[in-house]
N, C-alpha and C positions, 0 to 999 in steps of 0.2 A: 494599867493592863488593858482596860476596855478601849482606850483610845488607840493603843497599838494594834488592837485586833480589827479595827475598822476596815482596812484595805482588804482583809481576807474575803468578804463576800464579793467585792468587785473582781478580785482575781478569779474567784470561783465562777462568777458569771462569764468572764472572758474565756475561761477554760471550757465552760459548757457551750458558749457560742462557737468557739473554735471547733469543738467536737461536732456540733451540728453542721458546721460548714464542711468539715471533712466527710461527714455522712452524706451530705447533699452532693458533694463532688463525686464520691464513689457511686452514688445512685445515678448521677448524670452520665458517668462513664459507662456504667452497666447498661443504661437505656440506649446509649449510642451504639454500643457493641451489639446489643440485641436487635436494634433496628437494622444494622447492616447484615446481621445473620438472617433476618427475615427476608431482606432483599436477595441474598444469595440463595435462600431456599426457593424463592420464586424464579430467580434467574438461572440457577444451575440446570434444571430440567429443560430450559429453553434451548440448550445446545443441541438437543436431539430433534428440535422442531424448526429451528431457524432455516433449515434447508427448504422448508415449505415456501418461504418467501424469497429464496435465492433464485436469480435469473442469470444464466450464463449464455443466453441466446444473443448472438452478435447484433441482431436487428434491434434489440431493445437498447443497445448502447447508443444508437444514433438518434438524433431528434426526428420528429415526425416529418419535418420539412425536407430531409435529405432525399435526394433523387432515388436512391436504392430503397429507402424505406417506403416511399410513395408506391414504387412498383411492388414491393413485398405486400403492402396492404391491399393492392388492387388485384393481385394474382388470384385471390380467392374468388373473385367474381367470375373468373374463367374456369377454375378447377372445382368450384362448389364449396371449397373450404380452404383455409390457409394451411398450406402443406409445405413439407420439406422433403426433398428427394433423398433416397437411399439406394445404393447400388449393391446388388448381390452378384458376386463374380464367381464363376466356375472355370477352372483351368486344368487341362491335361497336357502336360509338356510334350508327350509323344503324338498328340493330335486327338481330336474328339472321335468317339465311336458312337454308333447308333444308340446304344444303351444310355450314353451320357445325355443325348438330346431328349430321350424319353424321360429320364429321371429329372432333368432340369425343368421340362415342361410340367411334370407333375408337381414339382416344387413350387412353380409359379402359382399354381392353383391353391396350394396350401398357404402361401404367403398372403394371398388376398384375404384369407380367412383370419389372419392375425388381427387382434383388436387394435384399432386406431390406424391400420393401414388402409388407405382410401383407394389405392389402385396398384396394380403390378403388371408390367408389360409382358408380352410373350418373350421367350428367350431370344436374344439378339446375338448372332454369331459374329466372331471377329474375322477379319480378312485372312489371318494366318491359319484359320481352322483349328485353333487350339483353345479357344475360350468362348464362353457364353455369358451374357450378362442379363440380369433382370433389373429394370429400373422401376422402383416402387416409390410411392409417396406416403408420407406419414403426417398425420394432423399436427400442426405446430403447437396446438394446445395440449397435446399429449405429453406424458413423461417420456422423453426421448430414450433415456437409459432403459426403461422397462420395455419399450417396443423393440429397441435394438437387441436387447437380451433375448426376447421372444423370437425374433428373426434368426438369431444365431443358434438358438436351441433347435429351431425347426430345421435349419440347414444341416447342422451337425448330426441330427437324427436320421437323415436320409441320404448321406453321402455315398457315392459309389466308390469302390476301391480304386485308388490312383487318381481320383478326381478331387482336386483341392478347391477350397471355397473360402471366400471372405465376404463380410458384410461391411461396406465402406460407403463413401459418399458423405455429403454434408450432415445428414442426421446422425450417422454413426460417428463421424469425427466429433460432432458436438457432444454426443453422449460420452465418448472416451475422454474428451476434454473436461467435462464435468466430473468424471470419475477421478481425474487427477487431483481434484480438490478434496477428495474423500478423507485425506489425512489431516485436514485443518482442525477438526474438532477433537482429534485424538493424538496422533503422533506429534503434530506441531506444538500443542500445548505441553505435552510431556517433555519434549526436548527443550522448549523455552524455559519452563519452570525448573527443570533439572539444572540447566546452565546457570540460571539466576541463583539457585540455592547454593551451588558450589562456590560461586563468586562471593556471595554474601558470607559464607562460612570463612573464606579466606580474609575478607575485609574486616569482619567483626570479631573473628575468633571467639564467637559466642554461640551457645546452643539455642538460645531462645530468640535472639533478634532476627536471624534469618527466617524463622517460622513466623514471627510477627510481621515482618515486611512482606513475605509471600502471602500471608493472610490478607493484608491490606490490598495487595495486587489482585488477589482473588475476589475481594469485595468489588474492586473497580471493574473487573472483567464481567462478573455476573450481573452487576447493576447495568453496565452499558449494553450488554447483549440483550437484556430484558427490554430496554428502551428501543434499541435498534430493531428488534423483532416487532415491536408495536408499530413503529413508523413504516416498516416494510410491509406489514400486513395491511396497514391503512392505505398503501399505495402511494405514499408521499415521496419515496425515493426508490431508486433502482439499486437493489443489493445484489452484488455479484460474489463469486467465490474469492476474487481478489480482495474485495473490501472486507469480507469476513476474516480473511487471514491477517490483514493489516489491522483490523479492529483488535484482535487478540494480542498482537505484538505491541501495539501502541498502549493499550490499557495496562499490560504487565510492565512494559519498559518504563513508561512515564510514571506510573504509581511507584515503582521501585526507585526511580531517580528522585522524585519528590520526597520519598521516605528517607533516602540517604541524606538529603540536605537537612531535613528536620532532626533526624537522629544525631547528626554531627553537631548541630547547634545545641541539642539537648545534652550531649556529652560534655560540651564546653561549659554549659551553664551549671551542670552538676558539680563542677570543680570549684565554683565560686558561690554556690547556694547550698545551704544545709537542707532546706526543704525541697523535696523532689517536685512538689506542686508548683512552687515558685520557679524552680528551674525549668519546668515544662512550659509554664506560661511565658517566661522570658524567651525560651527557644522558639515558641510558637510565634510570638510577636516579631522576632527577628527574621524568621524564615517565611512568614506569610507573604511578605511583599515580593521577594524574588520568585517564590513558587507561583503566586497568582499571576505575576507578570509573564513568567514562562508559559503557564497554561494559556493565558490570554493570547500570547504571541502565536503559539501553535494552533489554537482554535481559529483565530482570525486568518492565519495562513491557509489552513486546509479549507476553510469556508470560501476562500477565493476560488477554489475549484468550481464553485457555483457559476462562475463566468464561463465555464467550459461549454462547448456545444455538444459534448458527448454525455449522454445520460449516465453512463457508468462513472465518469469523473464527478458529475454533479452529485451522484449518490454517495461517492466516497467521502466528499466533504463533510456532510452531516454525520456520517458514520464515524469518521475519525474524530470529529469535534466532540461527539458524545463520549467516545473512549477517553479523550483527554479530560473532559469535564468530570467524569467519574473518577479518573485517576487523581485529580485535584481534590475532589470532595473526600475521597477515601483517605488521602494522605493528611488532610488537615482536620479530619473529624475522627475517623475510626482509629488511625494510628495513635494520636495523642490519648484517646480513651484507653486503648490497650496498654500503652506505656504508663498511664496514670495508675492503672490497676496493678501492674507488675512492679512499679517503683524502680529502685536501682537494680533489683534482681534481674531486670531485662538484659543487663550487660554481663551477667555471670558467665564465665568466671573472672573476666577482666572488668570488675566494677570500678567506675571512675571514683577517685578519692577526692574528698573535699580539701580545698586549700584556702587558707585565711585570705580574704579579700584585701586585707591591709598589707599583705606581702608585696614586695616590689614586682614580682613577676605575675601577680594576679591579673593585671590588665593586659598582659601579652597573650595572644593566642598560642596554644601549645602545638608545636608541629615537630615532626621527625627531622632527622638530620638531612634526609634526601631533599625535602622541599625547602628547608632552610638554605641548603647549599644551592639549589636551583635559583631561589630568590636572590641570593647574593651574586650569583653568576650573571643573571639577567641585569641586575643593577649596575654591575661593573662595565659591561659592554653592550648596552642596549642598541646602539647604532649598527654595530657589526651583526648582531643577531637578527634584527628586523630586516636588514638588507639581504642577508644570506638566506633566511627562510622565504622571503618574497621571491628571490631568484629561483630557489629550488621548487617552490610551488608553481611558479610560472613555467618552469621547464617541464614539470609533470603535466601541466595543462596542454602542452603541445600535442599530447597524445590524442586530443580531441579530433585531430585531422584523420584519425583512423576510425572514428565513430561511424557506424552504419546503422542509423536509427530511422530507416525509411520503410519499416514493415518487415514481417517475417511470415512465410507461409504458415497457415494454421497447423499443417501437418508437422512442422518443425517446432511448434511451441510445446508439444508433448515430448518430454525427455525420457519417459519410460516406454517400453515396447507396447504397441497397441495394434489390434487387428485392422483398425480403420486405416492407419498410416501404411502398414504393410500392403493392405489391399489396394490403396491408392497408387502405390508404386507399381504393383503388378498390373493394375488397370492400364497404366500408361505404356506397358510393354505390348499390349494386344489391341488397344483401341486408342482413339484420340484421347489425349490425357485429360481433357476437360469433359469427357463423357459423364453424364449424370449431374453435372453442375453447369448448366448452360447460362450464357448471357441472355437476359430476358429484356425484350424491347416492347414497350407499349406505344403503339403508333396509331394515328388516325386511319380509318379504313380507306379513305380516299388516297392516302399516300403509301399504302401497304406494299405495292409492287416496287415502287422506287426505294422505299426503306429496305425491303428485303434484298434488293440488288446491291445497295450501298453496303449493307452489313456483310454480304458474301464477299465483297472485295477487300475487306479489312484483313491485314496480315494476321496470321495465327487463328483465323476463323476457318474451320474445316468445312462446315456446312451450316445452313440456316433454313428454317421452315416456319410457315405460319401455323399456329396451333389450331387444330380442327376439332378438338374435343377429346382426343386420345393422345397418349404419350407412348413413345417407344416404337411406333410403327415406321414404315419406310418413309423417307422424306418425300414431300410433294414434288411432282414433276418427274419421277422415275419412269423410264419407258415401260409401257404395258400396265401401268398402275393408274386407275382413274383418279383425277385430281379432286380430292374432297373439298368441300366448302369450308372456308375459315370460320371460326367462331367469332362473332362480333358482340361486344358488350359495350353499350353506351357509345357507339360510334367508333370504337377502338378495336384493334386486333392485337394479338400477342404473338410475337416472333421469338423463337428459341434458336440460339446460335451455339454450336458446339465448338469448343476451343481445341486447338492442336496441342496446347500446353496445359500444364496443371492449373486448375482454376484458382488456386490460392497463391499463385506465383506472381512475381513482380511483372513478368511479361504479360500475364493475363490482365493485370491492372492497366498496363499500357495499351492493351487492345481495347479495353473499355473506354479509355480516354479518347482513342482514335475514333471509335464508333460514335461517341457523343459529338465530337467535333465535326464529323462528316454528316451527321443527321441534322445538325443545327440549321443549315441553309435549306435542307429538303423538307424537314418536318420539325419546326421549332418547338412544337408541344410534345414531341416524342420523349419518353423517359426510358432510361437504361438502368436495369437492375440485375439481380442475380448475385451469386456468391462473390464473384470477382469485383463487382461494383460495390458490394458491401465493404470489402477489404479496402478498396480505393477510397471510398468516402470516409471510412474510419481513419485511415492514415492522413488524409488531407485535413480532416477536422482536428486531429491530434496535433499536427504541425502548426495549425493556426492557433490552437490553444496555447502552445508553448510561447508564441510571440505575444499573446494577449495577457496571459496570467502572470508571467514572471515580473513585469513592471508593477503590476498591482500588488503582488506579494511583497516586493521590496518597499513599496510606499507604505503599506500597512505596518510592516515591521519597523520602519523608521519612525512612524508616529508613536508606536508603543514604546520604543526605546527612548525617544525624546521625552515622553511624559514620565517614564520611570526614572531616568537619570538626570532630568531637568537640564538637558544639554542638547546642543545641535552638533557639536564636533564628535563627541563620543559615539553617538549612533552611526555617524558616517564611517568612522573607523571600524566599528564592529561589523557593519554590513559589508564593507569592502573586504575585510579579512575572511568573512564567511563565504562571500562570492568567489574569492580567490581559492579558498579551500574546495569549494564545489567544482570549480574548473579543474583543479588538480585531481580531484577524485574521479571525475568523469573521464579525464585523460588516461588515468591509470586503468579505469574500468574498460575503456575502449581497447586498450592494448591487451588487457587480460582476456576480454571476450573474443577478440579476433585471433590472437596468436597463442593464447594459453588454453582457453576452453574450446576454441574452434567453433564458437557459436555462429550460426548463419547470419546473424544481424541482431537487431533489437527493434522492439515496437516503438513507434514515435512517442508513446506516452511514458516510456522509461525515463528520458531526460527530464520531463516535466515532474513526474512523481519524485524522482531523485532530488530535484531542485526544491520542491515544496518541503519534503521531509528533512533534507539536509540543512537547508537554510534555517528553517524554523527550529529544528532541534540543535543545530550548531549555535544559533543565537541563544538558546537555552543556557548553555554552559557559559557563554560570555555574560549572560545576565547574572548567573550565580557568582561569577568572578567580580563583575563591575559593581554590583550592588554592595558587595563586601568592600571593595576598594573605595567606593564613595563613602561608606560608613567610616572606614579607617582614615580616609583623607580629611574628614571633618575634624579629627582629633590630632592627626600626626602630620598633616600636609600631604600633598599629592604623591611626592616621591616615596616617602615611607609608607603611605597608604597603599600604593601599588604593590610594593614588595611584601608588605604584611598581608594584604588581601590574597596575593598569590600563594604565600606560604600557608595561610590558614585554610584556604579552600582547595589546595592542590590534591590532597588525598581523596577528599569526598567527590570532587568533580571527576577525577580520573576513574574512581570506582564507578560512578554513575555512567560514564562513557563506556566502560567495559561492559557493564550490565546491559545497556541499550544496544551496543554492538552485538552482544551475544544473543539477545532476543531477536533482533532483526536477522542475524545469521541463521536462526532456526527456520526462517522461511525457506531456506535452501533445501529442506527435506521434502517440500512439495514439488513434484516433478513437472512444474510449469515454468517455461523459460522466463516469462515476465517476472515471476516472483523470485526466481533464483538470481536474476540480474538486479532486481531491487534490493535483495538481501545483501549482495556483494557491495553495491554502491553505498547503501546507508551504513552498513557495518564498517567498511573501510573508511568512509567519510567521517563517521562519528569518532573513530579512533584518531584519525588525522586531526580533527578539531580539538580533541581533548589533550592529545599528547604534544602536538606541534603548535597549532594555532593559538589555543588558549594558554599554553605553558610558555611559549617563547615569543610568538609574533605579537599578540595583543599587549602583553605587559611591556615588551621592549619598545613597541611603537608608542605606547602611552607614556613611557618615560621620556621618549624623544620629544613628544608634543608638550609635556609638562602640564602645568595647571591650565593652559588653554584648552585642555581636554574637556573642561567643564563649562566652557563659554556657551551661553551668556549668563549662567546661573550665578548666584551669590558666592558659591564656593570658588569660582574663578577669581573673584576680586579679593576674597578674604581667606584664601588658601593658607592654612597653617598659622593664621594670625594669632589664634588662641592656644596654639600647641607649642610647648617647649621642647618637644621630642624630635630633635634632628632638624636638618635643613629642609627647606621647602624648595619646590622647583620654581 
């Protein structure tokens, strides 16, 4: 009896050890969740303060070496401070009366007393006798929205009956543009989270899992915004309203995508493992490589924006990289910890059942009839499918001929009604359309007369004058008016030229180009700036970025894919399909923008941002597919591996694509043309990638290539050698 009782203490010791291990695992999971909750507690309130480090001033987008930036920085030497003009316009359609002139003159005095307003001109009458304008200047360092609101309150409080008024000009347009981003921290997040929650309910048919995944996305968002606020406050990057919106979308969308992949693997493992701990560990090991590769691909792709000459693009790279990094960290730490604590109950009411691993079907991924049928269909006719999808995508890409991405007037970027846009249009009816936003020329004093004469001869320049220390007075040289002396600073004078066309129009940019070309032989050191020059330099720089950054992004993604798949052929195939998908998406977008939405055009940065996000995110789904295909090909051969990989990942990748498309589509609630266009491009492109490219084109082309897909890796030579299951390619 005593000999038979010997094993009991050992079994008891193992039981106690197992119990301690379980306790340690639970404690570790609790610590991880508590750590992420602490991060959220710090990062959540940052939503209310990140606007402090947000800069939507167009001059901050350009590098310091840009010609318009140089002029902007030197203007303060003439005006005493760095200022931005604002135009206060008064109109009586039946013609001005004496009381109007008195009221507007009194208003000019009140405007000079507004905090951060450095000057205000006397009322300037229009030639048609129906309008008066006051040209004021606002400190560039001031909060433009606060100053413009103060100006509007002052004007509204002293209006004469029948005399309409507007506060417009660059400062007001900038303030209204910034107000367009006001919904980023509220409406955008609510729309994005609501869309994701509904999709997750449909995907999981579970009550807890959608909450768990959204909690993971919330951890990613609050953690990333905390870091972004820190680097913005330190002045390391330029944070704009655009980058703030993209930060939120990327953090939520990427974290949800990574969570979907891990949960799908966990569900599979629960069917073959009795222990939920072991199932979770198995799922984590199988999911970590594609998730890490996906995150690395997107991070490296967005960091390529650092090669841009636009500070706004350079700033977006680190912001987006931080969002993806936190999405990765939350998905591989916080999500497993929560799942470990919830055990199988996380899937309630559809809890995965355990199947005996010895069963014949235990080794087969379980998929629904839909994806099994799609897999068989692709396997039967791969050549017809890849040729047909390539032709269709190529035809869609022909829409690129309709793409107009050479810049949009800033007044057209605001899709919601604004006083500044309405005032700018009214201004053009009574004055030269460029009034209040002059072309500014810094010229050597010795060349001032010749430069002034050359500028006056440029088409679409109504008048030009040398700055004498005051703005808004009569131009120099008018009969009966003594010619004041020009203000000279450092041997240079400042010349202001009024345009006959709207200052943010394409024609105004052409006028700036002409001014620069005509001044080059007369005064080689002259610099041309102003609102129109800023627009021109921004567009030219954005177009140069497009040519520079795209090849770098493709090279980086190729290297990542080659290391991940241990192949040179597969990465080329994946990149080619994603680029084809991008071309088709941009072609459809060009047609939709021009003939559907009737947009006036697109910013030159739209194709670049669309490329970076679509290629990086499109490769994501191919990574999810091809890592599973490679895993299955080692056991079953390439042909069966492709079909099995497509069948096993079809549901989760499609769900991930729909989630990401929905989150990017949420950007459309922000009434800024750039964000609406990016929302359409990425949402449509992601759906095209997941439904057509990843489902049909990639697997069909891979079947056509066969085992050469893995060249020169060992799998290419030993494909299916150890696998008895089915023929190899």
